[in-house]
C-alpha positions as CSV (number, residue, x, y, z in Angstrom):
1,M,-8.9,19.5,31.3
2,A,-7.1,17.5,28.6
3,G,-9.5,14.9,27.1
4,N,-12.6,16.7,28.4
5,D,-13.2,18.9,25.4
6,T,-16.4,18.8,23.3
7,D,-17.9,20.9,20.5
8,I,-21.4,20.8,22.0
9,A,-22.4,19.9,25.6
10,I,-26.1,19.1,26.1
11,L,-27.0,19.2,29.8
12,G,-30.0,17.0,30.4
13,G,-30.9,13.7,28.6
14,G,-34.7,14.1,28.7
15,L,-36.9,14.7,25.7
16,A,-35.6,18.1,24.5
17,G,-31.9,17.3,25.1
18,G,-32.1,13.8,23.6
19,L,-33.8,15.0,20.4
20,V,-31.1,17.7,19.9
21,A,-28.4,15.0,20.4
22,L,-30.1,12.7,17.8
23,A,-30.5,15.5,15.3
24,L,-26.9,16.6,15.6
25,A,-25.7,13.0,15.4
26,A,-27.6,12.6,12.1
27,R,-27.0,16.0,10.5
28,R,-23.6,17.0,12.0
29,P,-21.5,13.8,12.5
30,D,-18.4,16.0,12.3
31,L,-19.1,17.5,15.7
32,R,-18.2,16.1,19.1
33,I,-21.3,15.8,21.2
34,L,-21.5,15.2,24.9
35,L,-25.0,14.4,26.4
36,V,-25.0,14.6,30.2
37,E,-27.7,13.1,32.4
38,R,-27.9,12.9,36.2
39,E,-29.9,9.6,36.1
40,E,-28.6,6.3,34.8
41,K,-31.2,6.2,32.0
42,L,-32.0,8.7,29.3
43,G,-35.5,10.0,28.9
44,G,-36.7,9.4,32.4
45,H,-39.7,7.2,32.9
46,H,-42.4,8.3,30.4
47,F,-44.5,7.8,27.4
48,W,-44.7,10.7,24.9
49,S,-47.5,10.6,22.3
50,F,-48.2,12.7,19.2
51,F,-50.3,13.0,16.0
52,L,-48.4,13.3,12.8
53,S,-49.8,16.7,11.9
54,D,-48.1,18.0,15.1
55,I,-44.7,17.3,13.4
56,P,-43.5,18.9,10.1
57,V,-43.2,16.3,7.4
58,A,-39.5,17.2,6.9
59,A,-38.8,16.5,10.6
60,R,-40.6,13.2,11.1
61,W,-37.5,11.2,10.4
62,L,-36.3,12.3,13.9
63,L,-39.1,10.5,15.7
64,K,-39.6,7.5,13.4
65,P,-37.0,5.2,15.2
66,L,-38.5,6.1,18.6
67,V,-42.1,5.0,18.0
68,V,-43.4,1.9,20.0
69,G,-47.1,2.3,19.4
70,K,-49.1,3.1,16.2
71,W,-52.8,3.6,15.8
72,G,-54.8,4.9,12.8
73,S,-57.6,6.5,14.9
74,H,-58.8,7.4,18.4
75,S,-61.9,8.4,20.3
76,V,-63.1,10.8,23.0
77,R,-66.0,10.4,25.4
78,F,-68.2,12.9,27.2
79,S,-71.7,12.7,28.5
80,G,-73.9,12.5,25.4
81,N,-71.0,12.6,23.0
82,R,-68.8,9.6,22.0
83,R,-66.8,10.6,19.0
84,H,-64.4,8.7,16.8
85,L,-61.7,10.6,14.9
86,G,-59.6,8.9,12.2
87,N,-56.3,10.6,12.8
88,P,-53.0,8.7,13.1
89,Y,-51.5,8.6,16.6
90,R,-48.1,7.5,17.8
91,T,-46.4,6.8,21.1
92,I,-42.7,6.9,22.2
93,S,-41.4,5.1,25.3
94,S,-38.5,6.3,27.4
95,A,-37.0,2.8,27.2
96,R,-36.9,3.0,23.4
97,F,-35.7,6.6,23.6
98,D,-32.7,5.5,25.7
99,A,-31.9,2.5,23.4
100,V,-32.0,4.6,20.2
101,L,-29.8,7.4,21.7
102,R,-27.2,4.9,22.8
103,E,-27.1,3.3,19.4
104,A,-27.1,6.5,17.4
105,L,-24.5,8.5,19.4
106,P,-20.8,7.7,19.1
107,T,-19.0,5.9,21.9
108,G,-18.2,8.3,24.7
109,S,-20.9,10.8,23.7
110,I,-23.2,9.9,26.6
111,L,-22.4,10.6,30.3
112,T,-25.1,9.3,32.7
113,G,-25.2,9.3,36.5
114,A,-23.5,12.8,36.3
115,T,-24.9,15.8,38.2
116,V,-24.0,19.2,36.8
117,T,-23.2,21.7,39.6
118,A,-22.1,24.7,37.6
119,F,-21.9,25.8,33.9
120,D,-21.4,28.7,31.6
121,R,-20.9,29.4,28.0
122,R,-17.5,27.8,28.1
123,G,-18.2,24.5,29.8
124,F,-19.5,22.8,33.0
125,T,-18.5,21.2,36.2
126,L,-19.8,17.9,37.7
127,A,-20.5,17.1,41.3
128,D,-17.4,14.8,41.4
129,G,-15.2,17.8,40.4
130,R,-14.6,16.9,36.8
131,Q,-14.6,19.9,34.5
132,F,-15.4,20.0,30.8
133,R,-14.8,22.6,28.1
134,A,-17.3,23.1,25.3
135,G,-17.7,25.2,22.2
136,A,-21.4,25.5,23.0
137,V,-23.5,24.6,26.0
138,I,-27.2,23.8,25.8
139,D,-29.2,23.6,29.0
140,A,-32.0,21.0,28.7
141,R,-32.3,20.0,32.4
142,G,-36.0,20.7,32.8
143,A,-37.7,22.8,35.4
144,A,-39.3,22.6,38.8
145,A,-41.0,26.0,38.6
146,F,-41.9,28.8,36.2
147,P,-41.3,32.2,37.8
148,G,-43.4,35.0,36.6
149,L,-46.1,32.8,35.2
150,R,-49.6,32.0,36.5
151,G,-52.3,29.5,35.5
152,G,-52.8,25.9,36.6
153,W,-51.5,22.3,36.2
154,Q,-52.1,19.2,34.2
155,K,-51.2,16.3,36.5
156,F,-51.4,12.5,35.9
157,L,-50.7,9.1,37.1
158,G,-50.6,6.2,34.7
159,Q,-50.2,2.5,34.9
160,M,-49.4,-0.1,32.2
161,V,-51.5,-3.1,33.2
162,R,-52.1,-6.7,32.1
163,T,-55.7,-7.8,32.0
164,S,-57.1,-11.3,32.7
165,A,-58.8,-11.4,29.3
166,P,-58.5,-9.4,26.0
167,H,-59.7,-5.8,26.7
168,G,-61.3,-5.4,23.3
169,L,-59.9,-1.9,22.7
170,S,-58.3,-1.4,19.3
171,A,-57.6,2.3,19.4
172,P,-56.7,4.9,22.0
173,I,-59.3,6.8,24.1
174,I,-57.6,10.2,24.2
175,M,-60.0,11.7,26.6
176,D,-62.7,9.9,28.5
177,G,-64.3,12.8,30.3
178,N,-67.5,10.9,31.1
179,R,-66.2,10.2,34.6
180,S,-66.9,11.5,38.1
181,Q,-65.2,14.9,38.5
182,H,-62.6,15.6,41.1
183,D,-59.9,18.3,41.7
184,G,-60.7,20.2,38.5
185,F,-61.4,18.6,35.1
186,R,-60.7,14.9,35.3
187,F,-60.4,12.5,32.4
188,V,-59.0,9.1,31.7
189,Y,-56.6,8.4,28.9
190,V,-56.2,4.8,27.5
191,L,-53.6,3.3,25.1
192,P,-54.0,-0.4,24.0
193,F,-50.6,-2.0,23.3
194,S,-51.6,-5.7,22.9
195,D,-54.8,-7.8,23.4
196,D,-54.2,-8.0,27.2
197,T,-51.9,-5.0,27.8
198,V,-53.2,-1.5,28.2
199,F,-52.0,1.8,29.6
200,I,-54.5,3.7,31.8
201,E,-53.8,7.2,33.0
202,D,-55.9,9.3,35.4
203,T,-55.4,13.0,34.5
204,Y,-56.5,16.4,36.0
205,Y,-56.6,20.0,35.0
206,S,-56.1,21.2,38.6
207,D,-55.3,24.3,40.6
208,T,-52.5,22.5,42.5
209,P,-49.6,20.2,41.4
210,D,-50.3,17.8,44.3
211,I,-50.7,14.1,43.3
212,D,-52.5,11.7,45.7
213,A,-51.0,8.6,44.2
214,P,-52.9,6.0,46.3
215,T,-56.3,7.6,45.3
216,L,-55.4,7.8,41.7
217,R,-54.3,4.1,41.7
218,E,-57.7,3.2,43.2
219,R,-59.5,5.3,40.5
220,I,-57.5,3.5,37.7
221,E,-58.6,0.1,39.1
222,A,-62.2,1.4,39.4
223,Y,-62.0,2.5,35.7
224,A,-60.8,-0.9,34.6
225,K,-63.7,-2.5,36.5
226,S,-66.2,-0.2,34.8
227,R,-64.9,-1.5,31.5
228,S,-65.2,-5.1,32.8
229,W,-61.4,-5.4,32.8
230,T,-59.7,-7.4,35.6
231,I,-56.2,-6.2,36.3
232,V,-53.9,-9.1,37.1
233,E,-50.6,-7.3,37.1
234,V,-49.3,-3.7,37.1
235,L,-46.3,-3.8,34.8
236,D,-45.2,-0.1,35.1
237,E,-46.2,3.2,36.5
238,E,-45.5,6.9,35.8
239,Q,-46.6,10.2,37.1
240,G,-46.0,13.8,36.4
241,V,-47.1,17.4,36.4
242,L,-47.2,19.9,33.5
243,P,-47.7,23.7,33.6
244,V,-50.8,25.3,32.0
245,V,-49.9,29.0,31.4
246,A,-52.7,31.6,31.5
247,E,-50.7,34.8,32.0
248,G,-47.4,36.4,33.1
249,E,-44.1,37.4,31.7
250,P,-41.5,34.9,30.3
251,H,-38.4,36.9,31.0
252,A,-37.0,34.5,33.6
253,L,-37.4,31.6,31.2
254,I,-35.8,33.0,28.0
255,E,-33.4,35.7,29.2
256,G,-30.2,35.9,31.1
257,M,-28.5,32.7,30.0
258,H,-25.3,34.6,28.8
259,G,-24.5,32.5,25.7
260,V,-26.1,29.2,27.0
261,A,-29.2,28.0,25.1
262,R,-32.1,26.9,27.3
263,I,-34.5,24.5,25.6
264,G,-37.5,22.4,26.6
265,V,-40.1,23.2,29.2
266,A,-37.6,25.3,31.2
267,G,-37.4,27.7,28.2
268,G,-41.2,28.0,28.0
269,L,-41.2,25.9,24.8
270,F,-44.5,24.1,25.3
271,H,-48.1,24.5,24.4
272,P,-49.6,27.0,27.0
273,L,-52.9,25.1,27.4
274,T,-51.6,21.5,27.4
275,G,-48.0,21.8,28.6
276,Y,-47.2,19.6,25.6
277,S,-43.6,20.2,24.3
278,L,-42.8,17.4,21.9
279,P,-43.6,19.3,18.7
280,T,-41.6,22.3,19.8
281,A,-38.7,20.1,20.9
282,V,-38.6,18.5,17.4
283,R,-38.6,21.9,15.7
284,V,-35.9,23.3,18.0
285,A,-33.7,20.2,17.6
286,T,-33.9,20.3,13.8
287,M,-33.4,24.1,13.8
288,I,-30.2,23.7,15.8
289,A,-28.9,20.8,13.7
290,D,-29.3,22.8,10.5
291,M,-27.6,26.0,11.8
292,P,-24.4,26.9,9.8
293,D,-22.9,28.5,12.9
294,M,-22.5,26.1,15.8
295,S,-21.0,28.6,18.3
296,G,-22.6,28.9,21.7
297,D,-23.6,32.5,21.0
298,A,-25.3,31.6,17.7
299,I,-27.2,28.7,19.2
300,A,-28.3,30.7,22.3
301,G,-29.4,33.6,20.1
302,A,-31.4,31.4,17.8
303,V,-33.1,29.6,20.6
304,E,-34.0,32.8,22.4
305,D,-35.5,34.3,19.2
306,Y,-37.5,31.1,18.7
307,A,-38.7,31.2,22.4
308,R,-39.8,34.9,22.0
309,A,-41.8,34.1,18.8
310,H,-43.3,31.0,20.5
311,W,-44.5,33.1,23.4
312,R,-46.1,35.7,21.1
313,A,-47.8,32.9,19.1
314,G,-49.3,31.4,22.3
315,G,-51.3,34.5,23.4
316,F,-54.7,33.0,22.2
317,Y,-54.0,29.8,24.1
318,R,-53.1,31.6,27.3
319,L,-56.5,33.5,27.0
320,L,-58.3,30.1,26.8
321,A,-56.3,28.9,29.8
322,R,-57.5,32.0,31.7
323,M,-61.1,31.0,30.7
324,L,-60.5,27.5,31.9
325,F,-58.9,28.3,35.3
326,G,-60.2,31.8,35.9
327,A,-63.8,31.5,34.7
328,A,-64.9,27.9,34.9
329,R,-65.7,26.4,38.3
330,P,-63.3,23.5,38.9
331,D,-66.1,20.9,38.9
332,K,-67.5,22.3,35.7
333,R,-64.3,22.5,33.6
334,H,-65.3,19.4,31.8
335,R,-68.0,21.4,30.0
336,V,-65.2,23.4,28.2
337,F,-63.7,20.3,26.7
338,A,-67.1,18.7,26.0
339,R,-68.0,21.7,23.9
340,F,-64.6,21.8,22.3
341,Y,-64.9,18.2,21.1
342,R,-68.1,19.0,19.2
343,L,-66.2,21.3,16.8
344,G,-64.7,20.4,13.5
345,D,-61.9,17.8,13.1
346,R,-59.4,20.2,11.4
347,L,-60.0,22.9,14.0
348,I,-59.2,20.5,16.8
349,E,-56.1,19.3,14.9
350,R,-54.8,22.8,14.4
351,F,-55.6,23.7,18.0
352,Y,-53.4,21.0,19.5
353,A,-50.7,21.7,16.9
354,G,-50.7,25.4,18.1
355,Q,-51.7,26.5,14.6
356,S,-55.2,27.8,15.0
357,T,-56.4,30.2,12.3
358,W,-58.3,33.4,12.9
359,A,-61.5,31.6,11.9
360,D,-60.7,28.9,14.4
361,R,-60.3,31.4,17.1
362,V,-63.6,33.1,16.3
363,R,-65.4,29.7,16.3
364,L,-63.9,28.8,19.7
365,L,-65.0,32.1,21.3
366,V,-68.5,32.7,19.8
367,G,-71.7,31.1,20.8
368,R,-72.9,30.1,24.3
369,P,-69.9,29.9,26.5
370,P,-69.4,26.8,28.6
371,V,-68.5,29.1,31.5
372,P,-70.5,31.8,33.3
373,L,-70.8,34.8,31.0
374,M,-69.8,37.4,33.5
375,A,-66.8,35.3,34.6
376,A,-65.8,34.9,30.9
377,L,-66.0,38.7,30.4
378,A,-63.9,39.3,33.5
379,C,-61.2,37.0,32.1
380,L,-61.2,38.9,28.8
381,V,-60.3,42.1,30.7
382,G,-57.6,40.4,32.8
383,R,-59.7,39.5,35.8
384,G,-61.3,36.3,37.1
385,R,-60.6,33.7,39.7
386,E,-57.1,33.8,41.3
387,L,-54.7,31.7,39.3
388,A,-52.0,29.4,40.7
389,D,-48.5,30.8,40.9
390,L,-46.4,28.6,38.6
391,G,-43.2,30.0,40.1
392,A,-43.8,27.8,43.2
393,P,-41.8,24.6,42.9
394,G,-43.8,21.7,41.7
395,R,-43.2,18.1,40.7
396,L,-42.9,18.7,37.0
397,S,-42.4,16.2,34.2
398,Q,-41.5,16.5,30.6
399,D,-44.4,15.7,28.2
400,T,-46.0,12.4,28.3
401,T,-49.3,11.3,27.1
402,I,-50.8,14.7,26.3
403,P,-53.5,14.7,23.5
404,A,-52.9,16.2,20.1
405,F,-54.4,15.7,16.7
406,A,-53.3,15.0,13.1
407,G,-54.8,14.8,9.7
408,E,-52.0,13.5,7.5
409,T,-51.4,9.8,7.0
410,E,-47.7,9.6,6.2
411,D,-46.1,6.8,8.3
412,A,-43.8,7.5,11.1
């Protein structure tokens, strides 16, 4: 295998794998990196959005060159409640992600159109028979299922459209829940990119991962008409499904890799209630890049320890996911979010960043529940409506436009 040696092989050029590659290229230029992706483009076909408080100040440098959209505020809309929140919001595009990676990594460090058929701690094999040795192997190929876990799904279809006249929107609508409800909790997510260009996404907290693309396209068009926008051209489209975890055991996700680090959604490294993994992907990428020991065993051990701690920290959010999917009727789930968005700005910010305080948790659980009381009590003791088996294969995506909140104003 002369000529096919590398210090670190990253299998998968999506969000998690690409961020590790960028962090290593910046912090450890002495190492040979090989980023392997089965598609021709890195990053897939996505938008990823975040608020600055989701990302540690010391790690924001990693995302800064990837940003294509910046806004200083956003709004949410529910029946009887339209709320404006002045928190900075940012969006990354997969096209920009691909371009930045190709510019940042040394020549020969990216291998696209390459399908991995086998790998272990010493290297990997491609479908064309080529074999590569590596000092460390990181598996970032994503997941189609989450064995041992139960809950529901957040699924979406979004379109970048051009309107016949200026749409008049100056800031994102993170969650427009004042819509007809279908297939669980439905909301529309909107990002304005220019005076006549806007991204509209139809999103559902659903019991199934199935996407009826023609129907969602019709609903996007209907939403535009309700805002008096005439769509003259669909410039782009994306769709995906994210897991919402209510209960289960993560052993299949974080164990048994035998010296290979598993990162991203496949390693359970996402927010249990939103499926959002960008903040965790940034933390894992910078953690790996700053490790003094770059052996495969050291990286795999550090990632597994992080994944276990992340799972433990997510217990409260899994409880809330049980409430959402196990206690609330599908057509009434919007009440959960409507109540949530009446709470304090900082509480909301900490919630999406996965950093809720004990006071936040008490505030979220006390008072009149937005779900039937007996159903809520049943969920607290481990009962409730039957939850979806997340171990069944689904059409999953890495994070895209999943809402989060920030309170700091440093630029990124």
